[in-house]
C-alpha positions in Angstrom: 30.4 25.1 28.5 32.1 28.2 30.0 28.8 29.9 30.7 27.7 26.8 32.6 30.9 26.9 34.5 30.4 30.5 35.5 26.8 29.8 36.6 27.9 26.8 38.7 30.6 28.9 40.3 28.0 31.5 41.2 25.7 28.9 42.7 28.5 27.3 44.7 29.7 30.7 45.9 26.1 31.8 46.9 25.5 28.6 48.9 28.9 29.1 50.6 28.0 32.7 51.4 24.6 31.7 52.9 26.2 29.0 55.1 29.2 30.9 56.3 27.8 31.7 59.7 27.0 28.1 60.5 30.1 26.3 59.1 32.9 28.8 58.3 35.5 26.4 56.9 33.4 24.5 54.4 31.7 27.7 53.4 35.0 29.5 52.8 36.1 26.5 50.7 32.9 26.8 48.7 33.5 30.5 48.1 37.0 29.8 47.0 36.0 27.0 44.6 33.1 29.2 43.3 35.4 32.1 42.7 38.0 29.9 40.9 35.3 28.5 38.6 34.0 32.0 37.8 37.5 33.3 37.1 38.5 30.3 35.0 35.3 30.7 32.9 35.8 34.4 32.4 39.5 33.9 31.5 38.5 31.4 28.8 35.8 33.8 27.4 38.4 36.6 27.1 40.8 34.3 25.3 38.1 33.5 22.7 37.2 37.2 22.4 40.8 38.3 21.9 41.5 35.8 19.0 
């Protein structure tokens, strides 16, 4: 599940990055949400690895 979360975060971030020149506010929000999903997924993977 966490790998899928990281992938979705990358996709959302990439779409936001591509659209940032046309619509800065929604694109920035997409980048923020994408980054949050990626960091949350990575954090969970590190917790599993450190146990």
